[in-house]
C-alpha positions as CSV (number, residue, x, y, z in Angstrom):
1,M,0.0,0.0,0.0
2,R,0.9,3.6,-0.4
3,V,1.8,4.9,3.1
4,L,2.1,8.4,4.5
5,Y,4.2,8.3,7.7
6,A,3.8,11.0,10.5
7,G,6.4,11.1,13.1
8,T,9.0,13.4,14.7
9,P,11.3,12.1,17.5
10,E,14.0,9.4,17.6
11,T,11.5,7.0,19.0
12,A,9.6,7.1,15.7
13,V,12.6,6.3,13.4
14,P,12.6,2.4,13.9
15,V,9.1,2.2,12.6
16,L,9.9,4.3,9.6
17,D,12.9,2.1,9.0
18,A,10.6,-1.0,9.1
19,L,8.2,0.6,6.6
20,L,11.1,1.5,4.3
21,G,12.3,-2.1,4.3
22,S,8.9,-3.6,3.6
23,D,6.8,-4.2,0.5
24,H,4.8,-1.1,1.1
25,E,5.7,2.2,-0.4
26,V,6.3,5.2,1.8
27,V,5.1,8.1,-0.4
28,G,5.8,10.8,2.0
29,V,6.7,11.8,5.6
30,L,4.9,14.4,7.8
31,T,6.9,15.8,10.6
32,R,7.3,18.8,12.8
33,P,9.2,21.8,11.6
34,D,12.9,22.2,12.4
35,A,13.5,23.1,16.0
36,P,16.4,24.9,17.8
37,V,18.9,22.5,19.4
38,G,21.8,22.9,21.7
39,R,23.2,26.0,23.4
40,K,23.5,27.9,20.1
41,R,19.9,27.1,19.3
42,V,20.7,25.9,15.8
43,L,17.5,25.0,13.8
44,T,17.7,21.3,13.2
45,P,15.5,18.9,11.4
46,S,13.7,16.2,13.4
47,P,15.2,12.7,13.6
48,V,12.3,11.4,11.3
49,A,13.0,14.2,8.8
50,R,16.7,13.3,8.6
51,A,15.9,9.6,8.1
52,A,13.4,10.3,5.4
53,E,15.6,12.8,3.5
54,A,18.4,10.1,3.7
55,A,16.0,7.6,2.1
56,G,14.9,10.1,-0.6
57,V,11.4,10.3,0.7
58,P,9.4,13.6,0.3
59,V,9.1,15.4,3.6
60,L,6.2,17.7,4.6
61,K,6.8,19.9,7.8
62,A,3.9,21.3,9.9
63,D,3.4,22.0,13.6
64,R,-0.4,21.8,13.2
65,L,-2.9,20.6,10.6
66,R,-5.7,23.1,11.3
67,G,-6.2,26.6,9.9
68,E,-4.9,28.0,6.6
69,A,-1.4,26.6,7.0
70,G,-2.7,23.2,8.0
71,A,-5.1,23.2,5.0
72,A,-2.2,23.8,2.7
73,V,-0.3,20.8,4.1
74,L,-3.3,18.6,3.8
75,D,-3.6,19.6,0.1
76,E,0.0,18.3,-0.2
77,V,-1.1,15.0,1.6
78,R,-4.0,14.5,-0.8
79,A,-1.6,15.0,-3.8
80,L,0.4,12.0,-2.4
81,A,-2.7,9.8,-2.7
82,P,-1.8,7.6,0.3
83,D,-3.9,4.4,0.9
84,V,-3.1,4.6,4.6
85,A,-1.4,7.0,7.1
86,V,0.7,5.8,10.0
87,V,1.4,8.0,13.1
88,V,4.1,7.4,15.7
89,A,4.7,10.4,18.0
90,Y,4.0,13.0,15.4
91,G,3.2,15.6,18.0
92,A,0.0,17.3,16.6
93,L,-3.7,16.4,16.5
94,V,-5.1,15.0,13.2
95,P,-8.3,16.9,12.3
96,A,-11.5,15.2,11.2
97,D,-11.2,16.3,7.6
98,A,-7.7,14.8,7.5
99,L,-8.9,11.4,8.8
100,E,-11.0,10.9,5.5
101,I,-8.0,11.4,3.1
102,P,-6.6,7.8,3.0
103,A,-9.0,5.0,2.2
104,H,-7.9,2.9,5.1
105,G,-7.7,5.9,7.5
106,W,-4.9,6.8,10.0
107,L,-3.2,4.2,12.2
108,N,-1.4,5.1,15.4
109,L,1.2,3.1,17.2
110,H,0.5,4.0,20.8
111,F,2.9,2.8,23.6
112,S,0.3,1.6,26.1
113,R,-2.6,-1.0,26.4
114,L,-5.5,1.2,25.5
115,P,-7.6,2.7,26.8
116,A,-5.0,3.0,29.7
117,Y,-2.7,5.9,29.4
118,R,-4.1,7.8,26.5
119,G,-2.1,11.0,25.8
120,A,1.4,12.3,25.4
121,A,3.5,10.4,28.0
122,P,2.1,6.8,28.3
123,V,5.3,4.9,29.0
124,Q,6.6,7.6,31.4
125,R,3.3,7.8,33.4
126,A,3.0,4.0,33.4
127,L,6.5,3.4,34.9
128,M,5.9,6.2,37.4
129,D,2.7,4.3,38.6
130,G,4.9,1.1,39.0
131,V,3.4,-1.0,36.3
132,R,5.1,-4.4,35.7
133,T,3.7,-5.2,32.3
134,I,3.5,-2.6,29.5
135,G,2.3,-2.8,25.9
136,A,1.9,-1.1,22.6
137,D,-1.3,-0.9,20.4
138,V,-1.9,-0.2,16.8
139,F,-5.3,1.4,16.6
140,R,-7.3,3.5,14.0
141,L,-7.6,7.2,14.7
142,E,-11.0,8.6,15.3
143,E,-12.1,11.9,16.7
144,G,-11.2,12.0,20.4
145,L,-7.9,11.3,22.1
146,D,-6.5,7.9,21.3
147,A,-10.1,6.6,21.1
148,G,-10.2,4.4,18.1
149,P,-10.5,0.5,17.7
150,V,-7.4,-1.6,18.2
151,L,-6.0,-3.7,15.3
152,A,-3.0,-5.3,17.0
153,R,-1.3,-5.4,20.4
154,L,2.0,-6.5,22.0
155,E,3.1,-6.8,25.7
156,R,6.3,-7.0,27.6
157,P,7.4,-7.1,31.2
158,V,9.1,-4.1,32.8
159,D,12.3,-4.8,34.8
160,P,12.7,-3.1,38.1
161,G,15.7,-1.0,36.9
162,E,14.4,0.0,33.4
163,T,13.9,3.6,32.5
164,S,11.2,5.0,30.3
165,G,13.8,5.7,27.6
166,E,14.8,2.1,27.5
167,V,11.3,0.8,27.4
168,L,10.3,3.3,24.7
169,A,13.3,2.3,22.5
170,D,12.3,-1.4,22.8
171,L,8.7,-0.8,22.1
172,A,9.6,1.3,19.1
173,E,11.8,-1.6,17.7
174,R,9.0,-4.1,18.4
175,G,6.4,-1.7,17.0
176,G,7.7,-1.9,13.5
177,P,6.8,-5.6,12.8
178,L,3.5,-5.1,14.6
179,L,2.6,-2.2,12.3
180,L,3.6,-4.2,9.2
181,Q,1.4,-7.0,10.4
182,V,-1.5,-4.6,10.4
183,L,-0.8,-3.2,7.1
184,D,-0.5,-6.6,5.5
185,S,-3.9,-7.5,7.1
186,L,-5.6,-4.3,5.8
187,A,-4.1,-5.0,2.2
188,A,-5.5,-8.5,2.5
189,G,-8.9,-7.5,3.8
190,T,-8.6,-9.6,7.0
191,A,-8.0,-6.8,9.6
192,V,-10.4,-7.0,12.5
193,P,-10.8,-3.8,14.5
194,V,-11.6,-4.4,18.2
195,P,-13.2,-1.6,20.2
196,Q,-11.4,-0.5,23.3
197,E,-12.8,-1.8,26.5
198,G,-12.4,-0.4,30.1
199,E,-12.1,3.0,31.8
200,P,-9.7,5.4,30.0
201,T,-6.9,6.9,31.9
202,H,-4.9,10.0,30.9
203,A,-1.1,10.2,30.4
204,A,-0.5,14.0,30.5
205,K,2.8,15.6,29.3
206,L,5.5,15.7,31.9
207,T,7.0,18.8,33.3
208,A,10.2,19.3,35.2
209,D,8.3,19.3,38.5
210,D,7.2,15.6,37.8
211,G,10.9,14.8,38.3
212,L,11.2,16.0,41.8
213,V,12.2,13.1,44.1
214,D,11.1,12.7,47.8
215,P,13.2,10.1,49.5
216,A,10.7,9.9,52.3
217,Q,8.5,7.9,50.0
218,D,8.5,4.0,49.7
219,V,11.6,2.6,47.9
220,R,9.5,1.4,45.0
221,A,7.7,4.7,44.6
222,V,11.0,6.5,44.5
223,A,12.5,4.2,42.0
224,A,9.4,4.3,39.8
225,R,9.4,8.1,39.7
226,I,13.1,8.3,38.8
227,N,13.0,5.6,36.2
228,G,9.8,7.0,34.7
229,V,11.2,10.5,34.1
230,T,14.5,9.3,32.8
231,P,15.8,10.6,30.4
232,E,13.1,13.3,30.0
233,P,12.3,15.5,31.8
234,G,14.8,14.0,34.2
235,A,14.8,13.2,37.9
236,W,16.2,15.5,40.5
237,G,16.4,16.3,44.2
238,W,17.6,19.1,46.5
239,L,21.0,18.4,47.8
240,V,22.2,19.6,51.2
241,P,25.0,18.7,53.7
242,A,23.7,15.8,55.8
243,D,24.3,17.8,59.0
244,R,22.9,21.0,57.4
245,D,21.8,24.1,59.3
246,D,19.3,26.7,58.2
247,D,21.9,28.7,56.4
248,A,22.8,25.8,53.9
249,V,21.4,26.6,50.4
250,P,20.0,23.5,48.7
251,A,21.4,22.7,45.2
252,R,19.9,20.6,42.5
253,L,21.2,17.1,41.9
254,K,20.0,15.2,38.8
255,L,19.6,11.5,38.9
256,A,19.6,8.9,36.1
257,G,18.1,5.3,36.3
258,V,18.1,3.5,39.6
259,L,17.5,0.0,40.9
260,P,15.4,-0.4,44.1
261,V,16.4,-2.7,46.9
262,A,14.1,-3.2,49.9
263,E,15.4,-3.4,53.4
264,G,16.6,-7.0,54.2
265,A,16.2,-8.1,50.6
266,E,19.0,-9.8,48.7
267,G,21.6,-7.2,47.8
268,W,20.7,-5.0,50.8
269,P,23.8,-3.3,52.2
270,A,23.7,-3.6,56.0
271,A,25.8,-0.3,56.3
272,L,22.5,1.5,55.4
273,D,20.5,0.1,58.3
274,D,20.8,3.3,60.4
275,A,20.7,5.8,57.6
276,V,17.7,8.1,57.3
277,P,15.6,8.7,54.2
278,G,17.5,11.1,51.9
279,A,21.0,10.0,52.9
280,V,23.4,9.6,50.0
281,A,26.1,7.0,50.9
282,S,28.6,4.5,49.5
283,A,28.2,0.9,50.5
284,G,29.2,-2.5,48.9
285,G,31.1,-0.7,46.1
286,A,27.9,1.2,45.0
287,A,26.2,4.5,45.6
288,W,22.9,4.6,47.3
289,L,20.0,6.9,48.2
290,R,18.2,5.9,51.3
291,T,14.4,5.9,51.1
292,R,11.6,4.7,53.3
293,G,11.8,0.9,53.4
294,G,14.9,0.5,51.4
295,A,17.3,2.3,49.1
296,V,17.9,2.9,45.3
297,R,21.2,2.2,43.8
298,L,22.4,5.2,41.9
299,G,24.0,5.0,38.4
300,R,24.9,8.4,37.3
301,V,24.3,11.9,38.8
302,H,24.6,15.4,37.4
303,P,25.5,18.0,40.2
304,A,24.6,21.6,39.6
305,G,27.1,23.4,37.5
306,K,29.2,20.4,36.8
307,K,29.3,17.4,34.4
308,E,27.4,14.2,34.7
309,V,29.5,11.5,36.4
310,A,29.2,8.1,37.9
311,A,27.6,8.3,41.3
312,T,30.4,6.3,42.9
313,D,33.0,8.8,41.6
314,W,30.9,11.8,42.7
315,L,30.6,10.4,46.3
316,R,34.3,9.9,46.6
317,G,34.9,13.5,45.7
318,L,32.6,15.0,48.3
319,P,34.2,16.8,51.3
320,A,31.4,15.9,53.7
321,P,28.3,13.6,53.8
322,M,25.4,14.8,51.7
323,A,21.6,14.1,51.6
324,L,18.5,15.0,49.6
325,L,15.8,16.9,51.3
326,A,12.9,14.5,52.3
327,G,9.5,14.7,53.8
328,D,8.7,17.8,55.8
329,A,12.0,19.4,55.0
330,L,11.4,19.1,51.3
331,R,7.8,20.4,51.6
332,E,9.0,23.4,53.6
333,H,11.6,24.2,51.0
334,Q,9.2,23.9,48.1
335,E,6.7,26.2,50.0
336,A,9.4,28.8,50.7
337,Q,10.4,28.8,47.0
338,A,6.8,29.1,45.9
339,E,6.3,32.1,48.3
340,A,9.5,33.8,47.0
341,A,8.3,33.3,43.5
342,R,5.0,35.0,44.3
343,R,6.8,37.9,46.0
344,R,9.0,38.4,43.0
345,A,5.9,38.3,40.6
346,A,4.1,40.8,42.8
347,T,7.2,43.1,42.9
348,T,7.5,43.0,39.1
349,D,3.7,43.7,38.6
350,T,4.1,46.8,41.0
351,R,7.1,48.1,39.1
352,T,5.4,47.5,35.8
353,G,2.4,49.4,36.9
354,E,4.6,52.3,38.1
355,R,6.4,52.6,34.8
356,A,3.1,52.5,33.0
């Protein structure tokens, strides 16, 4: 079949590669416009755009498919005469008039078992919730958020130390063959769409605040949050001297993927028995963050103003024991920051009014 492919990030490249290597013809690629990248903010094509251009496939760029600009792009889509359109993390809604262009509609590879985790961050939100089995669905787009019937599904277990980035990369690789299976069945007239069943849940886009870690929580909840937001938007906590006084200024410490270990379980370092939640320590040749009911083994950390390093190397270079704010101390710091932000905003508003 003639396929229009819509995708943007690196996660969407493996499915495009699978399509390009199949018997189906990719007649065009729809992706988001070039975006600024790096400190110099250089306009850079999306990963999908680069892959399509390397394969000699026509590329259409649009950040939305509505309005006058969107209508012009849809005219270009019609000119390509696709039999079906395939969407993997394109990043914009497909309007109703666009859904009618291909004879077989628009298919979406979504990284959850629908109707669970509809929305922008299904894998991240699922891992943050501590799910142990995750999936990917190919479904037909309809009006409404991720609401159409499912044509194929796959599932896989989630290992305790896996990050959302690792799970997404694996699902993207597995998703290519799954999508080809659906296209083959559509071409043969044997596809059987199955309506979604169950109560929908929403996976809203993540913000930096979603990455804030509270070590006073249960070890599994702490690990789930850190791994769920890794690599984006990233996990972090407020670092202070372990014996800090009120004059100590907390600094951000970014964390990468972790492995949770419950107190007394296999691999538990007895040296952490008396540590309090938030303590960062070395034990058994590894770096640890103490939590309620256990600890998470740290891989790499990124101290404020410095380069990312192995957590063990970072600990060896510390002049004194350190900890992450936890529980009441963390809440008090966040409330103080919020109050300071409100005061700054009020001061700015007053000064703006005076100038006016």
